[in-house]
KEKE-3310 file (N, C-alpha, C; in steps of 0.2 Angstrom, whole numbers, plus 5000, padded with zeros to 4 digits):
npx = (5793:5780:5779:5764:5759:5749:5743:5740:5730:5724:5706:5692:5684:5666:5654:5638:5633:5634:5622:5612:5610:5605:5601:5605:5613:5610:5607:5594:5581:5567:5573:5580:5584:5586:5585:5578:5584:5572:5564:5552:5542:5542:5539:5527:5523:5524:5522:5505:5505:5510:5497:5491:5479:5472:5470:5471:5472:5479:5480:5482:5494:5502:5501:5508:5521:5528:5524:5531:5544:5557:5562:5550:5542:5549:5551:5540:5536:5539:5540:5527:5523:5529:5526:5511:5518:5518:5509:5499:5509:5518:5517:5511:5505:5487:5473:5455:5442:5428:5413:5400:5392:5400:5409:5422:5436:5447:5452:5456:5471:5478:5486:5492:5487:5489:5501)
npy = (5584:5581:5567:5560:5553:5544:5541:5526:5523:5513:5511:5511:5498:5500:5502:5503:5517:5519:5523:5517:5504:5491:5481:5469:5470:5474:5479:5494:5496:5500:5512:5516:5524:5515:5506:5489:5471:5463:5456:5459:5452:5443:5454:5457:5442:5445:5454:5447:5438:5444:5451:5439:5432:5426:5433:5452:5466:5480:5492:5488:5482:5490:5499:5492:5490:5502:5507:5495:5500:5510:5517:5513:5523:5535:5535:5540:5535:5523:5511:5509:5507:5494:5484:5482:5478:5466:5459:5457:5450:5438:5422:5420:5426:5429:5437:5442:5444:5457:5450:5454:5470:5472:5484:5497:5497:5495:5472:5459:5449:5435:5421:5409:5394:5384:5392)
npz = (5455:5468:5480:5489:5505:5514:5530:5535:5547:5563:5561:5573:5576:5571:5586:5591:5600:5619:5626:5619:5623:5630:5644:5643:5636:5623:5607:5608:5603:5602:5610:5598:5583:5573:5560:5566:5567:5555:5545:5534:5532:5549:5555:5554:5557:5572:5575:5577:5585:5594:5598:5600:5592:5575:5566:5560:5557:5543:5551:5564:5564:5558:5571:5579:5577:5574:5589:5595:5590:5588:5577:5567:5570:5568:5555:5540:5530:5516:5525:5527:5516:5508:5520:5517:5504:5509:5515:5503:5495:5500:5501:5514:5521:5521:5516:5526:5523:5529:5537:5534:5537:5548:5558:5552:5543:5530:5527:5536:5541:5539:5544:5531:5529:5519:5514)
capx = (5782:5779:5773:5761:5760:5743:5746:5735:5728:5720:5699:5690:5676:5658:5650:5632:5631:5634:5615:5605:5613:5597:5602:5606:5620:5608:5603:5586:5576:5562:5573:5585:5579:5590:5578:5577:5585:5567:5560:5543:5537:5542:5538:5519:5518:5528:5512:5502:5509:5508:5491:5488:5475:5474:5469:5472:5470:5484:5481:5487:5501:5509:5500:5512:5529:5527:5523:5541:5552:5558:5564:5544:5541:5553:5551:5536:5533:5540:5540:5521:5519:5533:5521:5509:5517:5523:5503:5497:5513:5520:5512:5514:5498:5478:5466:5450:5437:5426:5409:5395:5388:5405:5413:5429:5440:5450:5450:5460:5474:5479:5492:5487:5488:5493:5508)
capy = (5583:5581:5562:5559:5548:5542:5537:5523:5524:5511:5511:5506:5495:5502:5502:5506:5521:5517:5524:5512:5499:5488:5481:5466:5473:5473:5490:5497:5496:5505:5519:5521:5524:5508:5499:5481:5468:5460:5453:5465:5446:5444:5461:5457:5437:5444:5457:5445:5434:5450:5451:5432:5432:5423:5437:5457:5471:5484:5497:5485:5480:5498:5502:5488:5491:5511:5504:5492:5502:5517:5518:5514:5530:5540:5536:5541:5533:5517:5503:5505:5501:5486:5481:5480:5473:5458:5457:5456:5445:5432:5416:5417:5427:5428:5439:5440:5451:5458:5450:5460:5474:5471:5490:5495:5497:5486:5468:5455:5447:5430:5415:5406:5387:5381:5394)
capz = (5455:5477:5481:5494:5509:5516:5535:5538:5554:5563:5563:5578:5572:5572:5590:5593:5606:5623:5628:5612:5623:5633:5653:5644:5632:5615:5604:5613:5595:5607:5609:5592:5576:5570:5558:5567:5559:5555:5538:5536:5535:5552:5560:5552:5562:5580:5579:5575:5593:5602:5601:5602:5587:5570:5560:5561:5552:5543:5556:5569:5561:5558:5578:5585:5572:5579:5595:5596:5586:5587:5565:5562:5571:5566:5548:5538:5522:5513:5528:5524:5507:5508:5525:5512:5497:5510:5515:5497:5490:5501:5499:5521:5524:5516:5515:5526:5520:5535:5540:5530:5541:5556:5559:5554:5538:5525:5530:5541:5537:5546:5540:5527:5531:5513:5512)
cpx = (5785:5776:5769:5759:5752:5745:5738:5733:5721:5711:5698:5684:5671:5654:5645:5634:5631:5624:5608:5608:5606:5602:5610:5613:5615:5604:5596:5584:5569:5563:5579:5584:5583:5586:5581:5579:5578:5566:5553:5537:5534:5537:5531:5516:5522:5521:5506:5501:5507:5502:5486:5481:5475:5470:5470:5474:5479:5486:5485:5491:5505:5506:5508:5520:5530:5528:5533:5545:5554:5558:5555:5540:5541:5550:5541:5533:5536:5540:5532:5520:5525:5528:5513:5508:5518:5514:5500:5501:5514:5515:5510:5508:5493:5475:5460:5447:5433:5420:5402:5392:5392:5409:5420:5433:5446:5449:5459:5465:5474:5486:5489:5490:5491:5499:5514)
cpy = (5579:5571:5563:5554:5546:5538:5532:5521:5518:5513:5509:5504:5498:5498:5504:5513:5517:5516:5521:5507:5494:5484:5476:5464:5472:5477:5487:5497:5502:5510:5525:5520:5522:5505:5494:5477:5463:5458:5457:5456:5443:5449:5457:5450:5440:5450:5454:5438:5439:5448:5446:5430:5429:5428:5444:5460:5476:5489:5495:5482:5487:5501:5498:5490:5498:5509:5502:5493:5509:5521:5518:5520:5536:5541:5535:5536:5522:5511:5502:5500:5495:5483:5478:5474:5465:5455:5450:5451:5439:5429:5415:5419:5429:5434:5440:5444:5450:5452:5454:5461:5476:5479:5488:5496:5494:5479:5466:5453:5441:5423:5411:5398:5383:5385:5391)
cpz = (5463:5476:5488:5499:5513:5523:5537:5548:5557:5564:5569:5575:5575:5579:5588:5602:5612:5626:5624:5613:5628:5639:5649:5636:5623:5615:5607:5606:5597:5606:5604:5588:5572:5566:5562:5564:5559:5548:5541:5538:5542:5556:5560:5556:5571:5580:5579:5585:5595:5604:5602:5597:5581:5565:5563:5555:5553:5549:5561:5569:5561:5565:5581:5584:5575:5586:5599:5596:5585:5578:5563:5566:5571:5556:5545:5535:5520:5516:5528:5519:5508:5516:5520:5506:5500:5513:5508:5493:5491:5505:5509:5523:5516:5521:5518:5524:5528:5534:5537:5536:5546:5550:5555:5545:5538:5530:5534:5537:5544:5538:5536:5526:5525:5514:5512)
residu = (GLN:LYS:SER:ILE:THR:PHE:SER:ARG:LYS:LYS:ARG:LYS:SER:CYS:GLN:PRO:LEU:PRO:HIS:LEU:ILE:ASP:SER:ALA:GLY:GLN:ILE:ASP:TYR:HIS:ALA:THR:ASN:MET:LYS:PRO:PRO:LEU:SER:TYR:ALA:GLN:LEU:ILE:MET:ASP:ALA:MET:ALA:GLU:ARG:GLN:VAL:ASP:LYS:ILE:THR:LEU:SER:GLU:ILE:TYR:GLU:TYR:ALA:ALA:ARG:ARG:TYR:ALA:TYR:TYR:ARG:SER:SER:LYS:GLY:PRO:TRP:LYS:ASN:SER:ILE:ARG:HIS:ASN:LEU:SER:CYS:ASN:GLN:LEU:PHE:LYS:ARG:VAL:PRO:ARG:LYS:ASN:GLY:GLU:LYS:GLY:LYS:GLY:SER:TYR:TRP:THR:LEU:ASN:ASP:ALA:GLY)
# end
């Protein structure tokens, strides 16, 4: 019976490719399809902060995510469901219906003062 010997090569640590690194040495999530290290709740709050508004629509959150992060531009589906789930289930957020006669689709979302 033959014995098999495996050589143990030293593995290089996983490093991002150089073209994915910005001038500050950070991963450029705007240019790479890597998922950014943010919770969906943080992504929603960042969208609100960028717009400097106290309420935002679901489509505005989608637009922010796609504009800011390549991952959300290239990924078609599941993340949108996760955003909706976070808005509905996370106590940080509260649905604000549109006023009667106000144009537009869907409700607004805001931070829940009681959350």
